[in-house]
N, C-alpha and C positions, 0 to 999 in steps of 0.2 A: 870511260874509266875501265881499266883492266883489273880483273880480280879472279883469283883461283880459289875455289871452295871444294874441299874434299872431306868426306866423312860418311858415317853410316846413313844409309838411305839415299845416297847420291851415287848414281850409276857411274862407274869408273870409265865406261866406254863413251860417255858424253863428253866431247872435247870442248864444246863451247855453246853458249846460248846464242841463237841466231836472230833473236828479236832485239830491237833497241830498248834500252832501259836507261834510267837516270840514277845518279848517285843518291837522290832523295829516297830511293827505295831500299838502300842498303840496310839501315837499322831495322825497319819493319821486316825485311827478309831474314835478317839474322835472328830476330825474335821468333819468326815463324819456324826457322830451322831448329831452334832449341825448344820449341813448344811454349814459349812465354806468351801470355795474353796481354796485349798492350793496354787494355782497359784496366786490368789488375795492377799493372805497373804504374799507370797514370794515377790510380787511387792511392797507391803507396807513396808516390811523390807528393800528391796533393795533401797528404797528412802532415808534411813538413815544409810546404811552401805556400805562399799566399796566392800565387797564380800559376796555373799549369794549363797547357794546351795539348790536344792530341797531336801525335806525330804526323807530319805530312808524308805522303808516299804510300806505296802499296806493298803488301807482302807477296813477293815473287818466289817463295819457297817451292811451290809446285813447279814453277818453270825450271828452277835449279835442279829439282829432283826428276825433271823430265816427265812430270805427270800432266802438265797442261799442254804438251805438244809444243810445236814451234811455229804454229800458224799465227802470224801477227794479228789477224782479225779476232782470234779467240784468246789472246793473251793480254792480261791486264798490264797497262803501261801508264806511268804517271810521270810527266815532265814538269819541272818547276823552274821558271826563269827569274 
């Protein structure tokens, strides 16, 4: 999946993430970029729903911000089939 993310804290000179990721990581990464705590959001949803489950996927905000580097061995990746 191609995606362009620009904003504060994201280096403008980083053209692309060079490690493989999956779309299952999109929502956790967006939460990470805006500073939202998934556990707090889960609690808020649980107050109004009978059944809730944690989101699958990983927060790759540090990869987007180029803080985790581009070494695939050091980068969190989550694939879901």
